[in-house]
N, C-alpha and C positions, 0 to 999 in steps of 0.2 A: 166755732163758738167764739172766736176772738171778736166777732162783730158785735157781741153783747158787752164787751169790756167797756166799762166807764161810759155807758150810753144812757142808762136810765137813772135819773136823779135818785139817790138813796131814800129821800122822803117818799117818793112815789113807790119805790119797792116796799117800803115799810107799810104804806097804805094798802097796797095789794096783798101783802102778807096778813094784815089785819082783817081784810075782807075774807081771805082764805080761812083764817082761824074762826071767824064768825060763821062761815058757811059749814065748815066741818063740825063745829061745836053744835050747830043747830041740827045737824044730822043725828047726833048722838042723844038728843033729847035734853030734858031739863037737868040742871046741875043738882047733885045730891048735897052740895055744900050750902050751909045757911048764907043768906044774902049778906048779913053783917060781916061774916068772916071773909066772903069774897070782896066786899067793899073795902074792908080794912087792908087786906093784902094788896088789892089793886091800887089803893091810894098810896100805900107805903112804897110799892114798886115804882109807881109813876113819879113820885117825889124823888126817889133815888135816881131814876133815869134822867130827870130834869137837872139834878145836881151834877151828875156825871157829864152829860152833854154840855151843860153850861160852863163847867170848868174847862172843858176842851175848847169851846168857842172862845172863852176869855184868854186862854193861853195862846191860841193862834192869833187872835187880834193883837195881843200884847207884843207878839213877835212880828207883827205887821206882815204876815204871810197870807196866802189865799185860803178862803173857806170853800172855794168852788171845787167840789169833788169830781167834776167832769173834766177838769183841766189840772191834774196834779203836777204837770210839767211847769206850771207857772209859780210854784212854791218859791218863795224868796228866802225862807229860813227853815231849818230843821228844828222843830220844837221838841225838846226833850225834858223840859222841866214841868213842874206842877203835876197835874194828873197824868201827863205823858211819861212820868217816871214809873207808872204802874200799868199803863195800857197804851199801846201804840195807836189805838183807835177809839178814843173816848166818845166821840159823837155817835159812832156806830154801836158801841156798847150801850150808850144811853137809849138809842132807838130800840135795840134788842130788849132792853129792860122795860121800855114802854109797852112793847109787844107782850112781854111776860105779864105786865099789869093787865093788859087787855085779856089775856088768856086766864088770868086769875079771876077777873070779873065774870068771864063767860063760864068758868067753873067746871070745865070738862077736860079730860086728858087730851082729847082730840084737838082742843084749841091750842095745844103746844105745837101743833104743826106750823102755825104762823111764825112764831119766833125761830123755830128750827129752819124753816124755809128762808127766812131773812138772813140768818147767820151763814147758811150754805151759799146762798146767792151772792151776798155782799162779799163774803170771803173770796169767792172765785172770780167774780166779775167786776168788783170794785177795788178790793184791797190789793189783790195781786198786781193789777196794772199800776196802782198808786205806788206800791213798793218798788216796782221796776223803775218808775220815773224818779222816785226819791233816791234810789241807788245810783242812777245816772247823774243826778244833780249833786248829791252830797257824798258819794263814794264811800270812803272808809268810815266817815262819821256815821253814815246811815247803817253800814254793816255792823259797827260797834253797837249802835242803838238797838238794832234788830236782835243782836245777840244778848243784850241785857234785859230787854223789856218784851214781854209776851204780846202777841197780836191782840188778844182779847183781855184776858186776866192773868 
C-alpha cells in the first residue's frame, strides 16, 4: 500500500470522493430535507471550507514554504502559526468541509460516505507520509508541534 502514498493530488482525491458521494446519494433516492435548508447548510459549509483552506494557503505562502503535497520533503519552513495553531492540516480540513457542503446539498446520509472516504484516504496516504517527511526535516520542532496541535481539529 505504500505505493499509494503521496501519489494522487489531494484535489483529485476530493473530486473522486465528491463523485462517490453523488453516486451513493443517488442510490438512496431524493432527499427528505427542504431545498432551502440544504442550500443554506451547503453554502455555510462551503464558505467555512474556503476560509479554512485560504488561511492555510496564506500561512504557508507567508512562510515561503511549499504548497506541493506530493513533495513534502521540499518544505523549507515548519508553519505553526495562524490556523496551524488549531489544525496541522488546514487545506485538507477545508477540502473535507467542502465535501461536507456537497453532502449537505445532496441531502442524504449516504452522501456522508464522500467526506468519510476523503478523511480516511488522506489521513493514511497523504498525511502520514507528509508527517514522516516533516519529522525528518524539522525533528524536535515537528514532534513538539504534533504533540500540541491535532491532525484535523
